[in-house]
N, C-alpha and C positions, 0 to 999 in steps of 0.2 A: 098361646105362647109357643106351642110346639112349632107353629109355622115360622116364628121368628128364629128359633134355633136352627131349623132346617135352612133358612136363608143365610145364616151365618157360616154354615159348614155342614159337613156330613154328620149324620146322626145314626147311632146304632141302637138296636132294640135291647140293650142290656139294662137290667135292673137288679133289684135286691137278690133275686133267686137265679140270676143268669149264670152261665158257665163263665169262669174267669178267663178273660182273654188278655194275654200279655201285651197285645198290640193296641189297647185302648189308649188314646191320646189325652183325653180330658174326662174328668168325673165332676159332675155338677150336683150339688145337694141344696135343696131348699125345703125346709120342713115348716109347715104351718104353725105359727106361734113361737118358733124358735129364734126368729130374727137371724142374727149372724152367729148364734151359739151352737150350731150343729156340730157334734163331736166328730170331726173328720178323722182324726187318728183312730178313734174307737170303731168307726165304720170300717176302715181299712183293716184293722186287726181282726174284728169279728168275722169279716167275710173272706179273710185270707188273701187279700189283694196285694201283699207286699211285693210281688214280682210283676205287677201290672205296670206298664210303661208310664202311665199317668202318675202313679204313686211315686215311682222312682224319680221322676222328673219334677215332683212337687206341683203337679197340675191337677190337684184335687181341691175343688173350690166349694165354698158355701156362699150362696147369694141370699141376702135378706128376703124372706118370703114375701114381705109387703111390697117389694119391688116387682114381684111377678103376679100377685093376685089382687092388687088394689086398682080398681078402675079409675085412675086419675093420672096426673102428671108423673107419678112415681113409676109408671110403666116405662117411661123413657130412661129412668135411672136403671131399671131392670134390663132394658135393652143394652145400655152401655156396659153394665156388669157382665152380661152374657157375651157381648162382643169382646171384651177384654179377656175373659176366660178362654174363649174359643180361638180367638185370633190375636194374641198379645203382640204379635209382630206388626199388626195394623192399628190396634186400638190401645190407648193409654190405660193405666190402672184406673179402676173405677171405685167410687164410693159404694159401700155395701157389699164388697167382695172380699172374702178372706180365703187364704190358701194354706196348705200344709207346706212344710219345708221339704225341699227335694232330697231324695236319698242318694241320687247320683247326679253328676253334671248333666245339664240339658243336652250336651252333644252326644251323650251315651244313650239317650232315650230313642226308642224306635217309633216311627210313625204308625198309625193305625186308625181305629175307629174312635168316635166320640160317643160317650154315654149320655 
């Protein structure tokens, strides 16, 4: 699936223990067995990501894990969800994708890396 994300846009090597980069554009989370119930707000708070551009713009997403790890037609749903999260200007909102509310207007967010 990493190849799919790379095709959709730039990808940064940031993870749970990475340095906080205020220029991160998108945060994607998919936890095995959690479906779309990944606690996005809790992740942001615990990691101190409140100043990250993606958080401020509301571009922190949860994608249903079965859309990324089930070898079936659901992989197409996962691709659509990834595309909508990474390039919302080109792809419509997708089933199985949930996001946090923006802390600032999108016009105030700065471009940068994708997690």
